[in-house]
N, C-alpha and C positions, 0 to 999 in steps of 0.2 A: 087282134082279139085277145091274144095271149098277153099282150102288153097291158091292155085295159084290165084284165082279170088280176094281174099282179098288183096294179095300182090300187084296185078296190080292196084287196086283202090288206095292203099296207095301211090304208085309211081306216079300215075296220079295226085293226089292231091298235092303232093310235087312239081311236075313240074309246076302246075298251080300257086302255090304260088310264085315260083321263077320268072315266067314270069310276074306276076302282079307287083312284086317288081322292075323288070327291066323296066317296062313300066311307072312307076310313077316317078315324079321328087321329089327330096328332098325338104322339107319345107324350105323356105328362112327365115333367121333371119332378124328381123327389128331392125333398130337402134333407138336411142332416139327420132329422129325426126318423126318416124312413118313409112313411106314407105321406102323401100330400096333405097339408093342413095339420100335421101332427106337431108336437112340441120338439123343436130342435135340441139335440144334445149339445152340451158345451164343447166347443172345439178344444182340442188338446193344445196346450201351450208349448211354445218352443223353448221355454226356460228350463234350466236344469239346476237342481240344488243338491249338493253332496254333503255328507256328514262323516267325520272320522271319530270313532269312539276312543276313549282311553282304554287301558287294559281291563277295566271292569266289564266291558262288552255291552252289546246292545240289549241283552236280556238280564241286566243287573237288578231289575225290579226297582230301580232308582233313577238317577238323573239322566243316564244315557238312554234308558228306555223312554223316559218322558220326552226327551229331545226327538227321538225317532218317531214317537207317536205324533209329535207336532209336525214333523215333515210329512208324515202320511196324511195328516189332516189338510195340509197345504196342497198336496197332490189331489185329494178328493175335491177340495173347494175351487181350485184354480186350473187343474190340469197340468200343473208343473211336474216334470219328471223328477223323482227323488231316488237317492241311492245312499247306502251307508257302506263303509269299510271298517271292519273290526280290527283293532290293533292288538296284537298278542304281546308286543314288547315296545319299549320306548323307541327302539331303532326303526320301528315301522311308521312312526308318526309322519316324518317328512316324506317318505315315498308315498304314503297313502294320501296325504294332502296334495302332493304333486300330481297324483293320478287324476284328481278332479280338476285342478287348476290347468294342467296341460291338456285335459280333455275338454276344455272350453266351458266348464260349468259356471253358471252365473253367480253362484255363491257357494263357498266351501266353509263348513262349520268344523271347529275343533271343540270337542266336548270334554271339559275338565282342565284344571289348572296345569296338569302335567304336559299339556300340549302347547303351553305358552311360548317356549323357546322355538319350537318347530313352526308355529304360526308366524312368529316374528321373522324367522329366516325366510320362509316361503313368501311372506308379504313383501319383504324387501327385494327379493329376487324377481318378483312378479308384480310390479307396481300398478298394473292395470287390472289385476284380479281383485275380486271382492271376497273378503274372508270375515269370519266372525268366531268369537270364542265365548264359552261359558266359564265363569268362575276365575277369570284372571283378566288383568288389564294389559293389553299389548299396545304400545304407543306407536301406531303407524296409521297414516291417513286412509288406508284402504281396509282397515280392520275395525269392526264393531265389537266392542267388549261389553259383556253383560255380567255384572256381579250382583250379589245379594247380601243383605244384612242377616246372615245366618245366626249371628249372636242374638238377634232380637227374637226370632222365631224359637230358638233353642231356650231362651229365657222363659218363654211361655210354657213350653213342655216341662221345664224345670219346676215351674209353679205347680203343674199337675202332679209331677212325681213327688214333690215335697209334701203335698197335701194328701197324697194317696198311699204312700208307703206305710207298711205295717211293721217292718223290721227296723225301720229308721236307717237302713243302709241302701244307698243308691249308687248304681254303677254307670260307667260310660265306656263304650268300646269304639276306638278309633281305628282308621286304616293307617295310612302313612302319616307320621307325625309331621305336620306342616302348619304354617300360619292359618291356612284355610280351615283345617280340621280343628285347630285350637280354638277358632271362633265358636264352633259348635260346643266344644267342651266347656269353655269359659262361660259362655252364655247360659248353658244348661246349669252349671254349678252355681252361678249367681242367682238364677231363678229359684233353685232349691233353697239356697241360703236365705233368700228374701222371706220365705214363708215357713221355713223349718231350719233355723240355724243350728239345731242340735243334730241334724242328720249327718251321718258319715258318708263322705263322697269318695269313691274309688274309681280310678280310670285305668284302662288297659289298652295299649296300642298293639296292633297285630303286625304292622309294617307292610300291609298289602290291602288292595281293594278287590282282589279277584280270588281270594282263598277262603271259601266257606268253612273249610275244616279248621282254619285258624280262628275264625269267628266263633265256631262252636266251642273250641277249647277255651277261648278267652271268656266266653259266657259261663262255661262250666266253672271256671276258677272263681268268677265273681259270685255266682249263685252259691257255690260251696262256702264262701266267706259270709253268707247271710244276706247278700243283696237280694232284694225282691223286685226291683225295677231297673232295667238297663236301657239306656238310650244309645243307639249306635249311629255312627257317621262313618261308614266303612264300605259303601258300595255293595258289590256282590258278596264281599266277606260277611256282611251283615246277615245274609241268608242263613249262615250257620248259627248266628245268635238266635234267630227265630226257631231253627230246628232244635236247638238245645232247650229252649223254653217250652216248645211243644212237647218234647219227650218228658220233661219234668211235670208239665201240667197234667199229662196222662197218668202220672204217678201220684197225683193229688197235691203237688206243691203249688203254692199260690205265688206264681212268678209272672212278670210282665215284661214286654218289650215295647219301647217307643220307637216307631218307624221314622224314616227320614226321607226328605225330598218329595215323595209322593205319598198318598194314602196307602200305606202298606197293609192295612187291614183287608183291603180288597184282594190282596194276594195271599196273605197268611191267616186271615180270619180274626174275628173279634175275640176269640177265645184267648189269644195270647197278645194281641195288639192293644195296648192301653190307649194310645193316641199316636199321631204322627206329626212331625214337624214338616209342614208343607213348604216347599220352595218351588215357585211357579215357573220352572224352567220351560215347560211346554208353552205357556202363554208368551213368554219372552221370545222364544224361538219363532213362534208363529208370527209375532209382531214384526220381527226383523225380516222374516221371509216375505211378508206383505210389502215391506219397503222395497224389496227387490222387484217384486211383481209390479208394484205401482211406479217403479222408477225413481223412488225417493231415497234410496239407500245412501247413507253417509257414514263415514267412520266416526270414531269417538267412543266414549264409554258412558255407561249408566249403572247406577247402583240402586237396586230395588229393595226397599225397606218395608216395615209394617205400614208406614204411611201410604205407600204406593200399592199396598196389598200384594207385595212381592213375596212375602213370607207369612206364615201363620200356623194354625193348627187345623187338622182335618175336621171336616163337617161331621164325620161319623163318630167324633169323640163322645157324643151323647150316649153311645152304647155302653161305655164303661166308666165314664167320668161323671161325677155327681154334678147336679145343677149348681150347688154352692161353689164347687171348685171352678166350674166354668165361669161363674160370675166373678170370681177372683181373677181368672185369666183375663177377662174383659177389663177389669179394673187396672191391672198392670199393663195391659196393652195400651190403654188410653194414656197412662203415665209415660210410657215410652214414646208414643207418638207426639205428645205435648212437649217432650224434652225434660220432663220432671225426673225421669230415670234415664241415665245414659249407660247403656250396657257396654261393659269393657270387652275387648277382643283378645286380650292376652294377660 
């Protein structure tokens, strides 16, 4: 009897478990988006891209910043992990590049011509690594070099300055004197000369890309000599040029600055920014990043000119530049693209 009772209890328990199983719904799996049926979020990529700045730093309001913004855009669009290392001196270039290369990054950028030797060294020591550089050509099969026709874009802002100046004195502030910065200066000077051959042109080099105080002093010297428009190609040093112009503007002086590399009116305002010479570093960096993401990266070099829309003037130029002057800019732009005008570089 006791045996039969125990057997009955076991059978009853088994039936209860079966009924409970039949009455419950299976657990629903959720997708990457969270709730079932929702839009999945894009999976994070396993790729990593690093960037080493020159001494101007990532917040130079110029080409280092443009390059970093491009990496951030790549991260947003593809899920690729990105990181930058800021170089405080030339001695940090190779260690910073190696930190990414040895860390297994899929692409390592060097931003600025000052990193050329370091990129060359690291590329040769790590033939399987992929590297890229802005503003210099490094002859190595695993390096992508991107340069720009700075002289062509500078010529166009020279046209603007030559037709806008009231004092007939126009200035240029450069960072370190080098073939690259000379391209900016010479192109600008030739653009001024094309439309205003009587204008006096004065240049002033600071010897640095990371010293706003030197840029401010250089600008003060030029403005004191009667210059009313300054074009700078000096990285973060140029922030001091804007600071000096702003101070004088507040005192009622009619002075202007022409920005460089990106639309610097967005940072410093239309009150002091006449126009900017745009160098599309961001678009070039994004394009090379995409080659890595797509698996189509190859070494080699490319030079982006007016024809490729690699350089030009800021769209916001209409705020301070007359329609007649902008029409002249277009006229000279077409002459450069057609080859009628060949802008010198030195």
